[in-house]
LODREN-823134 format. One line per field, with one value per residue: residue in one letter; residue number from 1; chain; x, y, z of N, C-alpha, C in turn. Coordinates in nm, 4 decimals. Layout:
N
residu = A:... .
num = NUM:... .
chaine = A:... .
n.c1 = X:... .
n.c2 = Y:... .
n.c3 = Z:... .
ca.c1 = X:... .
ca.c2 = Y:... .
ca.c3 = Z:... .
c.c1 = X:... .
c.c2 = Y:... .
c.c3 = Z:... .
//
This chain:
70
residu = M:P:D:E:K:Q:I:E:R:L:K:R:F:R:K:L:R:R:E:R:G:D:R:E:M:N:V:W:V:P:G:P:L:G:A:A:I:D:H:A:V:A:S:G:R:F:R:T:R:Q:E:A:I:T:H:A:L:E:A:T:F:A:E:K:D:R:N:V:V:T .
num = 1:2:3:4:5:6:7:8:9:10:11:12:13:14:15:16:17:18:19:20:21:22:23:24:25:26:27:28:29:30:31:32:33:34:35:36:37:38:39:40:41:42:43:44:45:46:47:48:49:50:51:52:53:54:55:56:57:58:59:60:61:62:63:64:65:66:67:68:69:70 .
chaine = A:A:A:A:A:A:A:A:A:A:A:A:A:A:A:A:A:A:A:A:A:A:A:A:A:A:A:A:A:A:A:A:A:A:A:A:A:A:A:A:A:A:A:A:A:A:A:A:A:A:A:A:A:A:A:A:A:A:A:A:A:A:A:A:A:A:A:A:A:A .
n.c1 = 10.4852:10.6477:11.0170:11.2575:11.4557:11.3079:11.1071:11.2621:11.3661:11.1232:11.0699:11.2747:11.2267:10.9847:11.0346:11.2343:11.0633:10.8783:11.0544:11.1227:10.9082:10.6742:10.3599:10.1677:9.8835:9.5841:9.3617:9.0271:8.9405:8.7270:8.6344:8.6087:8.7668:9.0175:9.0838:9.1290:9.3388:9.5314:9.5380:9.6570:9.9152:9.9915:9.9975:10.2058:10.1918:10.2378:10.4984:10.4379:10.1600:10.1649:10.2889:10.0915:9.8747:9.9646:10.0104:9.7636:9.6426:9.8171:9.7491:9.4962:9.5047:9.7294:9.8219:9.9875:9.9453:9.7014:9.4608:9.2319:8.9479:8.7772 .
n.c2 = 12.1014:11.7785:11.7535:11.5775:11.4466:11.4249:11.2508:11.0134:10.9513:10.8846:10.6544:10.4797:10.4569:10.3381:10.1088:9.9631:9.9391:9.7550:9.5469:9.4702:9.3646:9.4981:9.6604:9.8858:10.0403:10.2333:10.3966:10.5308:10.7346:10.7865:11.1112:11.1832:10.9547:11.0131:11.2540:11.1820:11.0206:11.2171:11.3670:11.1901:11.1822:11.4598:11.4669:11.3274:11.0627:10.8807:10.8990:10.9554:10.9424:10.7144:10.5342:10.5237:10.4265:10.1592:10.0731:10.0247:9.8458:9.6336:9.5650:9.4818:9.2740:9.1136:8.7974:8.7280:8.9281:8.9347:8.9532:8.7401:8.6655:8.4053 .
n.c3 = 8.7322:8.7386:8.7449:8.5426:8.7008:8.9510:8.8922:8.7985:9.0357:9.1829:9.0422:9.0963:9.3773:9.3951:9.2606:9.4338:9.6619:9.5765:9.5105:9.7716:9.8453:9.8902:9.8525:9.6632:9.7215:9.6690:9.8396:9.9223:10.2064:10.4705:10.5771:10.8502:10.9528:10.8194:10.9302:11.2040:11.1650:11.0925:11.3103:11.4893:11.3868:11.4074:11.6899:11.7639:11.7872:11.5746:11.3120:11.0382:10.8115:10.6688:10.8485:11.0548:10.9337:10.8650:11.0920:11.1990:11.0188:11.0332:11.3190:11.2667:11.0593:11.0604:11.1741:11.3949:11.5516:11.6535:11.8888:11.9953:12.1415:12.2578 .
ca.c1 = 10.5272:10.7821:11.1252:11.3190:11.5219:11.2243:11.0453:11.3452:11.3785:11.0163:11.0462:11.3614:11.1775:10.8853:11.1050:11.3002:10.9679:10.8370:11.1640:11.1190:10.7631:10.5599:10.2442:10.1126:9.7443:9.5330:9.2201:8.9666:8.9370:8.6362:8.6781:8.6399:8.8957:9.1387:9.1135:9.1683:9.4831:9.5994:9.5628:9.7600:10.0274:10.0190:10.0217:10.3384:10.1929:10.2993:10.5634:10.3726:10.0357:10.1805:10.3164:9.9723:9.7763:10.0250:9.9880:9.6210:9.6431:9.8903:9.6941:9.3711:9.5162:9.8424:9.7792:10.0514:9.9225:9.5506:9.4031:9.0905:8.8783:8.6659 .
ca.c2 = 11.9725:11.7297:11.7440:11.4261:11.3788:11.3886:11.1250:10.8902:10.9150:10.8272:10.5259:10.3934:10.4300:10.2489:9.9689:9.9280:9.8765:9.6325:9.4381:9.4487:9.2837:9.6044:9.6817:10.0234:10.0518:10.3568:10.3796:10.6327:10.7215:10.8849:11.2447:11.1761:10.8772:11.0879:11.3719:11.1136:10.9913:11.3338:11.4178:11.0827:11.2225:11.5803:11.4605:11.2647:10.9190:10.8363:11.0024:10.9649:10.8882:10.5852:10.4674:10.5127:10.3326:10.0404:10.0062:9.9853:9.7340:9.5348:9.5206:9.4136:9.1647:9.0435:8.6920:8.7351:9.0452:8.9492:8.9072:8.6964:8.6030:8.2958 .
ca.c3 = 8.6447:8.8004:8.6632:8.5095:8.8212:9.0429:8.8184:8.8119:9.1986:9.2360:8.9866:9.1764:9.5132:9.3906:9.2303:9.5720:9.7472:9.5094:9.5349:9.9185:9.8730:9.9399:9.7482:9.6682:9.7359:9.7030:9.8909:9.9742:10.3468:10.5041:10.6185:10.9922:10.9594:10.7740:11.0293:11.3163:11.1317:11.0887:11.4464:11.5727:11.3181:11.4601:11.8316:11.7661:11.8124:11.4570:11.2616:10.9092:10.8011:10.6234:10.9608:11.1252:10.8448:10.8495:11.2243:11.1833:10.9230:11.1017:11.4225:11.2201:10.9627:11.0994:11.2556:11.5179:11.6486:11.6853:12.0262:11.9485:12.2577:12.2142 .
c.c1 = 10.6388:10.8905:11.1662:11.3594:11.4241:11.1388:11.1286:11.3648:11.2354:11.0132:11.1481:11.3066:11.0719:10.9406:11.1588:11.1708:10.9101:10.9247:11.1500:10.9888:10.6564:10.4710:10.1964:9.9649:9.6718:9.3986:9.1609:8.9206:8.8204:8.6883:8.7102:8.7744:9.0163:9.1789:9.1740:9.3206:9.5782:9.6350:9.6529:9.8927:10.0833:10.0617:10.1379:10.3185:10.2467:10.3844:10.5014:10.2480:10.0474:10.2056:10.1634:9.8705:9.8268:10.0104:9.8659:9.5890:9.6971:9.8061:9.5398:9.4039:9.6382:9.8074:9.8594:10.0038:9.7733:9.5378:9.2534:9.0383:8.7659:8.6002 .
c.c2 = 11.9143:11.7251:11.5994:11.3707:11.3419:11.2569:11.0103:10.8593:10.8523:10.6727:10.4246:10.3464:10.3281:10.1057:9.8914:9.8735:9.7633:9.5144:9.3783:9.3686:9.3653:9.6087:9.8242:9.9953:10.1693:10.3264:10.5136:10.6391:10.8123:11.0094:11.2274:11.0733:10.9474:11.1858:11.2968:11.0604:11.1017:11.3745:11.3175:11.1392:11.3581:11.5630:11.3775:11.1095:10.8312:10.9395:11.0450:10.9107:10.7403:10.4769:10.4412:10.4017:10.1875:9.9777:9.9458:9.8679:9.6200:9.4617:9.4464:9.2749:9.0648:8.9316:8.6919:8.8257:9.0437:8.8863:8.8637:8.6392:8.5181:8.2399 .
c.c3 = 8.7045:8.7104:8.6382:8.6274:8.9437:8.9998:8.8329:8.9529:9.2281:9.1657:9.0601:9.3085:9.4994:9.3466:9.3546:9.6285:9.6947:9.5309:9.6797:9.9437:9.9114:9.8215:9.7685:9.6455:9.7569:9.7354:9.9326:10.1260:10.3890:10.5828:10.7774:11.0416:10.9408:10.8643:11.1605:11.2971:11.1442:11.2349:11.5296:11.5067:11.4103:11.6246:11.8444:11.8089:11.6838:11.3923:11.1004:10.9024:10.7635:10.7688:11.0598:11.0524:10.8683:10.9863:11.2433:11.1209:10.9781:11.2242:11.3978:11.1350:11.0094:11.1914:11.3856:11.5951:11.6955:11.8187:12.0042:12.0852:12.2250:12.3370 .
//
């Protein structure tokens, strides 16, 4: 069971992220995709799962990063 200090730390962390404009989203990831993310982190391509997932989302959804061939 988490102690009170840990709970307060987490509350502050989430509050700061919200103030910064971040959104917390929980999603289910298929097993093979999760394994690929873990492999990318383990191989050093990304420092964390969050960094790997954010990179993929930015590459897909951020307009400035899109390479669309028409």
